[in-house]
N, C-alpha and C positions, 0 to 999 in steps of 0.2 A: 447662208447663215450670217447674222448680223453679229459682228464681234465688237468688243470695246473699241479696237483701231479703226473699223469702219465708221463706227459712230463718233470717234474724235476727229475723223477727217471730215465727216458731214458738219459737224459744229464749227470746225475751223474754217469752213467757207459758208459758214452761217446758212446752211440750208440751200444755198445758191446753186443750183446744177450747173447753170450757164456758166457762172464765174468758175467753178471746178472744172469743166469742160473746156474752157478758154484759157485759164491761167495755172492749171494745175500742173504739177511735175509729172513727168511721163510715169515713174513709178507708182505714182499716186492713182493715175488713170488706168494702169496696169493690174493694180491693186483691188480696185472695185469698180465693178460694172454699173452703168446706169440703172440697172433694175436694182441694184442693192440701194442706190441712192432713193428710188421710188418707193421701196421697201420700207426703209426708214421713215421716210415722209407718212406713210399708210400707219405705221406703228406709233408715230408720234401721235396722229389723229385718233388711234385706238386708245392711248393712253389718256388723251384729253377727254374723251367720251366717257372712259370709267372713273377718271379723277373728278370730273364735275357732275357724275350721274346724267349724262344727257342721253343716255341710249335705252331702249327697252331692256329687259331680261335676257332677250335673245341676243341683242346687239352686243351687249356688255359680255356675254359668254364668248361669241365670236371674236371679241377683242382680245379676252384673255388667251382663248386658243390661238390665235394668230401669234401673239407676243411669246406663247411658250413653244410654238413650233418653229419660229423664226429667230429666236435670239439664242445665242451661244450659253448664256447662263442667267442665274437670277440677276447677278450683278449687272447684266447688260439690260435686263428688264428694269431694274431701279435706274438705270442712268437714263433709259429712254423717257421714264416719267419725270426724272429731274429736268432734262432738257426740255420736254414738253412743257413744264411749268415755267421755264426760263423765256418761253415765247419765241423761240427759234422758228 
């Protein structure tokens, strides 16, 4: 489940998994798995598809479903969209 804290950590490292794994603090690496990192990356892609109208109806529905199933709250979904727009 993606939380505000996990998303903040992702943003702190500018989405750079390698930098996080090399320079991240031990408690940060223990708090978030690389699978969470990859999921955030996928959710950002989903937000981009939705916001820009790039996908088919089915692809858009899949993106919304994945966001709802994997984000802790509506606030996290909103933050995913904001981060996606920022270009990280």
